[in-house]
DONULO-149421 format. One record per residue (C-alpha): residue number from 1; residue in three letters; x, y, z. Coordinates in steps of 0.05 Angstrom, whole numbers, plus 5000, padded with zeros to 4 digits. Example, Ala and Ser with C-alpha at 12.3 -4.5 7.8 and 13.67 -1.06 7.14 Angstrom:
2
{site 1; ALA; {5246; 4910; 5156}}
{site 2; SER; {5273; 4979; 5143}}
% end
This chain:
88
{site 1; UNK; {8938; 1450; 6599}}
{site 2; UNK; {8992; 1490; 6603}}
{site 3; UNK; {9023; 1425; 6638}}
{site 4; UNK; {9009; 1390; 6573}}
{site 5; UNK; {9030; 1436; 6523}}
{site 6; UNK; {9102; 1439; 6563}}
{site 7; UNK; {9116; 1357; 6566}}
{site 8; UNK; {9091; 1357; 6491}}
{site 9; UNK; {9142; 1422; 6473}}
{site 10; UNK; {9194; 1384; 6516}}
{site 11; UNK; {9184; 1319; 6480}}
{site 12; UNK; {9191; 1349; 6409}}
{site 13; UNK; {9246; 1373; 6431}}
{site 14; UNK; {9287; 1304; 6457}}
{site 15; UNK; {9254; 1273; 6389}}
{site 16; UNK; {9297; 1330; 6343}}
{site 17; UNK; {9354; 1321; 6389}}
{site 18; UNK; {9350; 1245; 6369}}
{site 19; UNK; {9332; 1253; 6308}}
{site 20; UNK; {9405; 1307; 6300}}
{site 21; UNK; {9454; 1260; 6341}}
{site 22; UNK; {9430; 1195; 6312}}
{site 23; UNK; {9461; 1193; 6249}}
{site 24; UNK; {9525; 1225; 6283}}
{site 25; UNK; {9525; 1159; 6336}}
{site 26; UNK; {9523; 1110; 6284}}
{site 27; UNK; {9576; 1142; 6239}}
{site 28; UNK; {9619; 1143; 6300}}
{site 29; UNK; {9599; 1067; 6314}}
{site 30; UNK; {9610; 1053; 6238}}
{site 31; UNK; {9676; 1087; 6245}}
{site 32; UNK; {9707; 1047; 6301}}
{site 33; UNK; {9689; 0989; 6255}}
{site 34; UNK; {9660; 0947; 6313}}
{site 35; UNK; {9630; 0884; 6310}}
{site 36; UNK; {9554; 0878; 6277}}
{site 37; UNK; {9535; 0855; 6347}}
{site 38; UNK; {9560; 0911; 6385}}
{site 39; UNK; {9529; 0959; 6343}}
{site 40; UNK; {9462; 0934; 6342}}
{site 41; UNK; {9475; 0932; 6426}}
{site 42; UNK; {9493; 0999; 6424}}
{site 43; UNK; {9430; 1015; 6381}}
{site 44; UNK; {9379; 0981; 6425}}
{site 45; UNK; {9403; 1010; 6492}}
{site 46; UNK; {9360; 1069; 6475}}
{site 47; UNK; {9304; 1039; 6459}}
{site 48; UNK; {9309; 0995; 6525}}
{site 49; UNK; {9313; 1054; 6559}}
{site 50; UNK; {9255; 1091; 6528}}
{site 51; UNK; {9210; 1024; 6547}}
{site 52; UNK; {9223; 1025; 6613}}
{site 53; UNK; {9210; 1099; 6621}}
{site 54; UNK; {9143; 1087; 6588}}
{site 55; UNK; {9133; 1019; 6626}}
{site 56; UNK; {9135; 1067; 6693}}
{site 57; UNK; {9083; 1112; 6677}}
{site 58; UNK; {9030; 1116; 6729}}
{site 59; UNK; {8976; 1125; 6695}}
{site 60; UNK; {8926; 1126; 6754}}
{site 61; UNK; {8954; 1198; 6765}}
{site 62; UNK; {8922; 1216; 6688}}
{site 63; UNK; {8858; 1263; 6681}}
{site 64; UNK; {8826; 1218; 6642}}
{site 65; UNK; {8837; 1164; 6698}}
{site 66; UNK; {8812; 1212; 6757}}
{site 67; UNK; {8747; 1228; 6713}}
{site 68; UNK; {8728; 1160; 6703}}
{site 69; UNK; {8748; 1134; 6636}}
{site 70; UNK; {8665; 1104; 6616}}
{site 71; UNK; {8636; 1170; 6633}}
{site 72; UNK; {8681; 1223; 6583}}
{site 73; UNK; {8651; 1257; 6530}}
{site 74; UNK; {8695; 1222; 6478}}
{site 75; UNK; {8661; 1156; 6486}}
{site 76; UNK; {8594; 1194; 6479}}
{site 77; UNK; {8607; 1215; 6409}}
{site 78; UNK; {8556; 1179; 6351}}
{site 79; UNK; {8594; 1132; 6308}}
{site 80; UNK; {8604; 1162; 6225}}
{site 81; UNK; {8570; 1099; 6188}}
{site 82; UNK; {8621; 1072; 6141}}
{site 83; UNK; {8575; 1051; 6087}}
{site 84; UNK; {8562; 1091; 6012}}
{site 85; UNK; {8625; 1135; 6039}}
{site 86; UNK; {8652; 1155; 5979}}
{site 87; UNK; {8638; 1082; 5944}}
{site 88; UNK; {8610; 1082; 5874}}
% end
């Protein structure tokens, strides 16, 4: 469980640093007076890198894949009926 907590903390920190750095980088790009297409390319590069990183994740190594996704306890939770819930 500590590995998951470490991973969540790390990704939270990366997200916060991105939220801090993004306005600064956009301000620098606007100050450079680049053509609009180059601004979009510069903004899209981190998104492409992130998409490639997510695509390279080996899902077969996850804990749920090793236990068998059909035999987990989460799938055996009964559904709550939605009829009449808060409707008058």
